[in-house]
N, C-alpha and C positions, 0 to 999 in steps of 0.2 A: 278105515273109519271105525271108531269105537262103537261096539254094539250097544243098543238101547235096551236096558233091562226092563222087563215088563211082566205084569201079572194079569190074570183074568178073573173077574168076579161076576158070577152069573149062577142063579139057582136052577137054571134049566140045563140038564146034562147034555142034550143034543146041541144046544146053542154054544155052550162052552167048548165042547169037543170040536165044533167047526172052527171056532176062533183059534183053538190050539193048532189045528191043521194049517190054518192061514199063517199063524206066527212062525211055525216050523218051516214053511215055504219061503219065508222072508229073511234073507241073509243077515240083515242088520238088526234083527230083533233077537233078544236073549230071553227065552221063557223061564221065569223063576218060580212059577206056581199058578195053580188054578184053585179057586175057592168058591164054595157054595153061597157064602154070605160075606158081607162087609166085616162082621165081627171076626170071622175066621181069618181074614186077611190082616188083621191088626198086628199080629206078632211079626210077620215078615216086614211090614211097613215100618215098624219100630226098630227092627234090628238091621235092616239092609237099606241101601239107597236104591229105590225103585224109580226109574225115569218115567214110566208110562203105565197107566191102568186102563184096561179095557173093562168098562163098568156098565153092568145092567142097571136099570133104574128101578123097576118094580121088584123088590125083594123083601123077604121077611126081616124082622128086627129093625132094620134101618134102610130106607130107600137110597138109591144111588145119588140123588141130588143132595140130600142131607149129608151123606157120607163124604161126598166130594168137597164139602165145605170144611171138613176136618183135615184135609190133606195139605201137605206142604206146597207152597206156590211153585216149588221146583218140580213137583210131580205133575206130569201132563195127563190129561184125561181124554179118552175117546169113549163116548157113551154108545152102548149097543142096546137097542130096545125095540119092542114091537109097537110102541105107542108114539105116534108122531106129535101128539099134543104136548110132549115134554121138550120139544126142540128149543123153544124160547127159554125155558128154565135152564136147559143145558148150556146155552151160550151165555146166560147171565153169570154162571159160575166159571166162565172162561174155559170151557171145554175146547179142545183143539178141533174136534169134529163130532158128528152125531150120525151113527149108522143105524138105519131103520131096517129091522129084520123083516124078511130074509135078505141078506146082502151078499153080493158076489165077492170073489177075491179081488177083482179089479177095484171095486168100491173100497174094500178094506185097504188095499195097497195105496190108494190115493190118500186115505186118512193117515196111514202109517208114515207115508212120505212127508206129510206136513210136519210131523214130529221130528223126522230125520232132518228136515230143512232147518227147523229151529235149533237143533243141536249143531248143525254145520256152520251156523252163524258165529258160534263161538270159535275161538282159536283152537284148532285140534291139538296143538302142542304149546299150551300156554306156559309162560315162565312163571316163577313163583310170584304169587299175589298176596300181599299182606291183607289178612282178614281181620278187620277191626271190630266187627259185630256179627251176630247171628240173630235169626228170628226163631222163636220157639212158641209152640201153642200152649197157652195157659188160660184156663177158665174161658174157653170158647173164643179166644182172640189170639192173634199173633203178636207176641211181645218182643220188642227189640232189646237185645242184651249186648251192651258194650263190653267187649272182652277185657278192656283195661279196667273195668269196674268189678271184675270177678275175683274173689278170693279162691274159691274152690267149688267143685261140683261133687255132690254126694248122691250116690246111687241107692235107691230104696226099692228093691224088686223091679217093678216095671216103670218106676218114676225116678225123676232126678230133682234134687233140690239144688238151686243155683244161688249161692251165697254171694252177696254184693256189698261193695263199700258204701253204696248210696242209700241202702235201706236195711233195717234190722231184720225183717222177715225175708225168707228166701222165696224165689220164684219157683213154683212147682210145675213140672211138665212131664207128660207121658212120653218117655223115650228111654232107650237103653244107653248105658255108658259106652258100650262098644261102638255104637253108631255115632255118638257124640265125639268120641276120641278121634274117629276118622276125619271129622270136620274141623277140628281145632288145629291151629298152627303149632307144629312140634317144638319150635324154639321158645314158645311161651307157656305151654301146658304139658304136664306129664302125668300119666297114670302111675300111682305109687301103691295102690291097694285095689282090691276087687271092687271096693265101694267109693274110691276117691280119685279124682283128677285135680291136681293143684296148679295154681298159677305160680310159676317159678319165681317171678319177681316179687311175690307177696310173702315168700318164706321169711320168717323172722330168724329162726335158728334150727339146727338139727341137734337132737340130744338123745343118746341111747336108742338109736333106731327109730326115733320119732321126729316128725316135722312139727314145729310150732308155727302156726299160721292163724292169724286173727286170735281167737281165744280157744282154738281147737288144737288138740294133739292128735296127729294122724300117724299111725304106725306104717312104716315102709315095709310092705310084705316081701317075703324072701324072693319071689319071682320077679320083683321089680328092682331089687337092690343093685344089681350090676349096672343097669342102665342109669339109675339115679346117681350112683357113685361116679360113673363116667362124666355125667353132667357136672358134679361137684369138682372133679379134677380140672375141668376147663374153666372153672370160676374161682378156684382157690389160689391164694398166694401163700407160698410156703416159706 
């Protein structure tokens, strides 16, 4: 069984330490980090695929309910809180479970197993699946991006601009190019620069180490040249 990657977000040290102990006792959980606030956890959530968040509700800066609304639908949530009044709100945001502090390892394991069961519903050895679209968070909503509509992705620090055939302005989303690259089909998209992933079928021409795509000239960085040249060899007629 593939391990479920998880993080803990709780501003109470004793509470987060207990959850850490429970996670380490559970063979199918892979602990990726513990954070004192939702803001501290943003970096890892943007850079890695996290399957599960053990999330406190009453925290500084942003409470757990509000923070959960910003997470990808793929990321499961188990709320951990001392306040039972939040249970209804927790289930409104599709939390898998709601643990009321103090909770035992048995209660923790029941909640964790619910997430494990959701994962096991999927084929553990799936064949290649053609991915035609993705959802990204932009301006407080999840936006569907048809991959056939994409010219290229442009990275700007913590954000990505998604340039599309169907509209002149790009879609802006908070995400790293590294995380996005892992989710894109390799036969359709390629990273050619630290700041660019291009749609291979939208390339107009290659000239002097630059890709011409849409109205943009994108330099092929040295570290990506070998991979790109191999792609060209498979598509070139000599």
